[in-house]
C-alpha positions in Angstrom: -153.0 39.4 2.4 -152.1 42.8 1.1 -148.4 43.3 0.2 -146.4 45.3 2.6 -148.7 44.7 5.5 -146.0 43.2 7.8 -143.6 45.8 9.2 -141.0 43.2 10.0 -140.7 42.1 6.3 -140.8 45.7 5.2 -137.9 46.6 7.5 -135.8 43.6 6.6 -136.0 44.7 2.9 -135.0 48.2 3.8 -132.1 47.2 6.1 -130.7 45.0 3.4 -130.0 48.1 1.3 -126.6 49.7 2.3 -127.9 53.2 1.9 -125.1 55.0 3.7 -125.4 58.8 3.1 -125.6 59.9 0.3 -126.0 56.5 -1.5 -129.5 55.4 -2.4 -128.3 51.8 -2.0 -131.5 50.3 -3.3 -133.6 51.6 -0.3 -135.8 53.9 -2.4 -136.3 51.2 -4.9 -137.4 48.8 -2.2 -139.8 51.4 -0.8 -141.2 52.2 -4.3 -141.9 48.4 -4.7 -143.9 48.5 -1.4 -145.9 51.6 -2.3 -146.8 51.1 -5.9 -149.1 48.1 -5.3 -150.9 50.2 -2.7 -151.9 52.7 -5.3 -149.3 55.3 -4.8 -147.8 57.3 -7.6 -144.1 57.5 -7.1 -141.5 59.9 -8.3 -137.8 60.0 -7.5 -136.2 63.5 -8.2 -132.5 64.0 -7.8 -131.2 67.3 -6.5 -127.8 68.8 -6.9 -125.8 71.7 -5.6 -122.1 72.6 -6.2 -119.8 71.2 -3.6 -122.3 68.6 -2.4 -123.1 65.1 -3.6 -126.2 64.5 -5.8 -129.1 63.0 -3.7 -132.0 60.9 -4.9 -135.3 61.4 -3.0 -138.8 59.9 -3.2 -142.2 61.5 -3.3 -145.2 59.2 -3.3 -148.9 60.0 -3.1 -152.2 58.2 -3.0 -155.0 60.7 -3.5 -158.5 60.8 -1.9 -161.2 63.3 -1.0 -160.2 64.9 2.3 -157.2 66.2 4.2 -153.7 65.6 2.9 -151.4 63.8 5.5 -147.7 63.7 5.0 -145.4 61.1 6.4 -141.7 62.2 6.2 -138.4 60.5 6.9 -135.2 59.3 5.4 -133.7 56.0 4.1 -130.1 57.1 4.4 -128.1 55.9 7.4 -124.9 56.7 9.1 -121.8 54.6 8.5 -121.6 51.3 10.4 -118.3 52.2 12.2 -116.2 49.2 13.1 -118.0 46.4 11.3 -115.9 43.9 13.3 -117.6 45.2 16.5 -121.0 44.2 15.3 -122.3 40.8 16.4 -124.2 40.4 13.1 -123.5 41.9 9.7 -124.9 45.4 9.8 -127.1 45.0 6.7 -128.3 41.4 7.4 -131.5 42.3 9.2 -130.9 39.2 11.4 -133.3 38.5 14.1 -132.1 37.4 17.6 -134.1 37.1 20.7 -137.1 39.0 19.3 -135.0 41.9 17.9 -134.0 42.8 14.4 -130.4 44.0 14.0 -129.1 46.4 11.3 -128.0 49.9 10.5 -131.1 52.0 10.3 -133.3 49.7 12.3 -134.6 52.6 14.5 -133.1 55.6 12.7 -135.3 55.5 10.8 -136.1 52.7 8.4 -138.2 51.1 11.1 -140.5 54.1 11.2 -141.0 54.0 7.5 -141.6 50.2 7.5 -144.3 50.7 10.1 -146.1 53.5 8.3 -146.2 51.6 5.1 -147.7 48.6 6.9 -150.2 50.9 8.6 -151.4 52.3 5.3 -151.6 48.8 3.8 -153.7 47.5 6.7 -156.0 50.5 6.6 -156.5 50.0 2.8 -157.1 46.3 3.3 -159.8 47.0 5.9 -161.4 50.0 4.3 -160.6 49.9 0.7 -159.8 53.5 0.4 -158.5 56.6 2.3 -160.8 59.5 3.3 -158.1 61.8 2.2 -154.6 61.8 0.7 -151.4 60.3 2.1 -147.9 61.2 0.8 -144.5 60.0 1.6 -141.7 62.6 1.6 -138.5 60.5 1.9 -135.0 61.8 1.5 -131.5 60.2 1.2 -129.8 63.3 2.7 -131.0 63.6 6.4 -127.8 62.1 7.9 -125.6 64.1 5.5 -125.5 67.9 4.8 -129.3 68.1 4.3 -128.9 70.3 1.3 -130.3 68.2 -1.5 -132.9 66.4 0.5 -136.2 67.3 2.2 -135.9 71.1 1.8 -135.6 70.9 -1.9 -138.1 68.0 -2.2 -140.8 70.1 -0.5 -140.0 73.0 -2.8 -140.2 70.7 -5.8 -143.6 69.3 -4.6 -145.1 72.7 -3.8 -144.1 74.0 -7.3 -146.2 71.1 -8.7 -149.2 72.2 -6.6 -148.9 70.0 -3.6 -150.3 71.2 -0.2 -150.5 69.4 3.1 -152.6 69.7 6.1 -150.4 67.9 8.6 -147.2 65.8 8.8 -145.6 63.1 11.0 -141.9 62.6 10.9 -141.1 59.0 11.9 -137.9 59.7 13.8 -137.2 57.6 16.9 -138.6 59.9 19.5 -139.1 57.6 22.5 -136.3 57.5 25.1 -137.3 54.3 27.0 -140.5 52.7 25.7 -142.9 53.1 22.9 -145.5 55.8 23.7 -143.1 57.9 25.9 -142.8 61.0 23.8 -144.0 63.1 20.8 -141.7 65.8 19.6 -143.9 68.9 19.0 -141.0 71.3 18.3 -137.2 71.6 18.1 -134.6 74.0 19.4 -132.8 76.0 16.8 -129.2 75.2 15.8 -126.4 77.8 15.0 -122.8 77.0 14.4 -119.7 79.3 14.0 -116.0 79.5 14.1 -113.8 82.1 15.8 -110.3 82.6 14.4 -107.9 84.7 16.5 -104.9 86.1 14.6 -101.6 86.5 16.4 -97.9 86.8 15.5 -95.9 83.7 15.2 -92.6 83.6 17.1 -90.2 81.8 19.4 -91.7 80.7 22.7 -88.6 82.0 24.5 -89.1 85.5 23.1 -92.9 86.2 23.6 -92.4 90.0 23.4 -91.6 89.5 19.7 -94.8 87.6 19.1 -98.4 87.7 20.0 -99.9 84.4 21.2 -103.5 84.0 19.7 -104.3 81.2 22.2 -104.4 83.8 25.0 -107.0 85.8 23.1 -109.0 82.8 22.1 -109.3 81.7 25.8 -110.8 85.1 26.6 -113.2 85.0 23.7 -114.4 81.5 24.3 -115.0 82.3 28.0 -117.3 85.1 26.9 -119.4 82.6 24.9 -119.7 80.2 27.8 -120.6 82.7 30.6 -123.0 84.2 31.4 -125.7 81.7 30.4 -127.9 82.9 27.5 -131.2 82.3 29.2 -132.9 80.1 31.8 -135.2 78.3 29.4 -138.8 78.9 28.6 -142.2 77.2 29.2 -141.7 74.9 26.2 -137.9 74.7 25.7 -134.7 73.9 27.6 -132.2 76.7 28.3 -130.1 77.8 25.3 -126.8 76.0 25.4 -123.5 76.7 23.6 -120.8 74.0 23.3 -117.3 74.5 22.0 -116.7 71.5 19.8 -113.1 72.1 18.6 -110.1 74.2 19.6 -107.1 74.0 17.3 -103.9 75.8 16.5 -102.4 73.4 13.9 -99.0 73.7 15.6 -96.7 70.6 15.7 -93.9 72.4 17.5 -93.8 72.9 21.3 -91.4 75.9 21.1 -93.3 78.0 18.5 -96.0 80.5 19.3 -98.7 79.9 16.7 -100.0 82.4 14.2 -103.7 81.6 14.6 -106.0 79.8 17.0 -109.5 78.5 16.1 -112.5 77.5 18.1 -115.7 76.0 16.6 -119.0 76.1 18.5 -122.6 75.0 18.2 -125.6 76.6 19.9 -128.9 74.9 20.5 -131.3 77.8 21.2 -134.9 78.2 22.4 -137.6 80.6 21.4 -136.1 83.4 23.5 -134.0 83.9 20.3 -134.1 84.1 16.6 -131.1 83.2 14.5 -130.5 86.9 13.9 -130.8 88.0 17.5 -128.5 85.2 18.6 -125.9 86.1 16.0 -126.0 89.7 17.2 -125.6 88.6 20.9 -122.6 86.4 20.0 -121.0 89.2 18.0 -121.5 91.6 20.9 -120.0 89.2 23.5 -116.9 88.6 21.3 -116.4 92.4 20.6 -116.6 93.2 24.3 -114.3 90.4 25.3 -111.8 91.4 22.6 -111.5 94.9 24.1 -111.1 93.8 27.7 -108.3 91.3 26.8 -105.7 91.6 29.7 -103.8 88.3 29.4 -100.6 89.9 27.9 -99.1 92.5 30.1 -98.4 95.7 28.3 -100.7 94.8 25.3 -103.5 97.3 24.8 -104.8 96.4 21.4 -108.0 94.4 21.2 -107.9 90.8 20.2 -107.8 90.5 16.4 -110.4 87.9 15.5 -112.8 86.8 12.7 -116.2 85.2 13.3 -117.5 82.9 10.5 -120.9 81.3 10.5 -121.1 77.7 9.4 -123.8 76.0 7.5 -127.4 77.3 7.7 -129.3 78.3 10.7 -131.9 75.8 11.8 -134.7 77.9 13.3 -136.6 77.0 16.5 -140.2 76.0 16.0 -143.2 74.8 18.1 -146.3 73.1 16.7 -149.7 74.1 18.2 -152.1 72.2 15.9 -154.5 70.5 18.3 -156.0 68.1 15.8 -152.6 66.6 14.9 -151.2 66.5 18.4 -154.4 65.5 20.1 -155.3 62.7 17.6 -151.8 61.3 17.7 -151.7 61.4 21.5 -155.0 59.7 21.7 -153.9 57.0 19.2 -150.8 56.3 21.2 -152.7 56.0 24.5 -155.3 53.7 23.0 -152.7 51.3 21.7 -150.0 51.5 24.4 -151.8 52.7 27.5 -149.2 55.5 27.8 -150.1 59.2 27.5 -147.0 60.6 25.7 -145.0 63.6 26.9 -145.0 66.5 24.5 -141.4 67.5 24.2 -139.0 69.8 22.3 -135.8 68.1 23.5 -133.0 66.7 21.4 -131.4 67.8 18.2 -132.7 68.9 14.9 -134.5 66.9 12.2 -136.1 67.4 8.8 -139.2 68.7 10.7 -137.4 72.1 10.5 -138.1 72.2 6.8 -141.6 70.8 7.0 -142.8 73.4 9.5 -142.9 76.0 6.7 -145.5 74.0 4.8 -147.8 72.5 7.4 -148.1 71.6 11.1 -145.6 68.8 12.0 -144.8 66.5 14.9 -142.4 63.6 15.3 -143.2 60.1 16.6 -141.4 56.8 16.0 -139.5 54.0 17.7 -137.4 53.9 20.8 -134.0 55.5 20.0 -131.7 53.9 22.5 -129.5 52.2 19.9 -129.6 54.7 17.0 -126.2 55.3 15.4 -124.6 52.6 17.7 -122.9 49.3 16.9 -125.6 46.6 16.9 -128.5 49.1 16.2 -131.6 47.0 16.7 -135.4 47.2 17.3 -137.8 44.9 19.1 -140.2 43.1 16.8 -142.9 43.8 19.3 -142.3 47.6 18.9 -142.6 47.4 15.2 -146.0 45.8 15.6 -147.1 48.3 18.2 -145.9 51.4 16.2 -147.8 50.0 13.2 -150.9 49.8 15.2 -150.5 53.4 16.5 -150.0 54.7 13.0 -153.0 52.7 11.7 -155.3 54.1 14.4 -154.0 57.6 13.8 -154.6 57.3 10.0 -158.2 56.2 10.7 -158.9 58.8 13.4 -157.3 61.6 11.5 -159.3 61.1 8.4 -162.5 60.5 10.3 -162.5 63.9 12.0 -164.2 66.9 10.5 -161.9 69.6 9.4 
């Protein structure tokens, strides 16, 4: 029997590696040991950037005559949290009642384990691929995502790599395997509003200027009115205030500054640039109509700082990729998957600039939770879906 053909064994090896972001933890070495016997050439570039941890990544390719299919994902995992709350050690890959427990079981070492097994089975049955398959695997998806997939794709492109389609193995299914394919993602934009006041005694407000009053006005302008009602393919744009802070330990002191941080998940009504302009406009208008302090006519003194990089909205229209995957899922599971753009961001936001990309993996109910786990039956089913997809994708004429 071909090595790596069993997704359960593959996943057990990956879970056993404590690859908490940004540590490699042995996970990429385990994956390399699975892929090399299958005829993949494997490289593991490390990327760096000032102020961020170095991150090791993996690029593996088995070449053939035909289209080039990318499978993308990450071996890094989030911290385990309260280890004492787990019913099994979080890196033990223990099996109980038909489920394997461990950090990364569904997000997303399980998807990687299944795709490796699918490729191994296809090669065992057919001896070769009618095209090329590459693995684009990062150790930086759960972290700042600076030294991971984005740089790995740039590195590979500079070496002459091109792809025709990509699947990201994130856990896309809400309830059962076959529920959902992600064919796009909303964009993400984050910022911080800092309102500047004048510190003073709470009993003498006329000698001070309370920035909290101004911040309340500005935040309200971001929350109402709604940005849009949604589009055919996307949910309504939504802004959430995630922190409000004045850093003030004293109850009788008016603070000097007040800060609010927000995140917006936006649809294709907006670009990053137009959304930034809208937020600026709302804050400017709100700062001028500030009426909370009687007798104060000056506008609210504020700064707006954008955080991180904008993740742009995208939607995949490639029928061969979407249709072939949908058909493969239906043939194996009996379910016709919903095509969705719901949820947060993923590394598909980088891949979209290189080739059409969709996401499909395991059921995500326990991702990031204590006792993260996956049904062994789902590992087998997902492997069968991936195997059928590989066969059908390469069998079609381009």
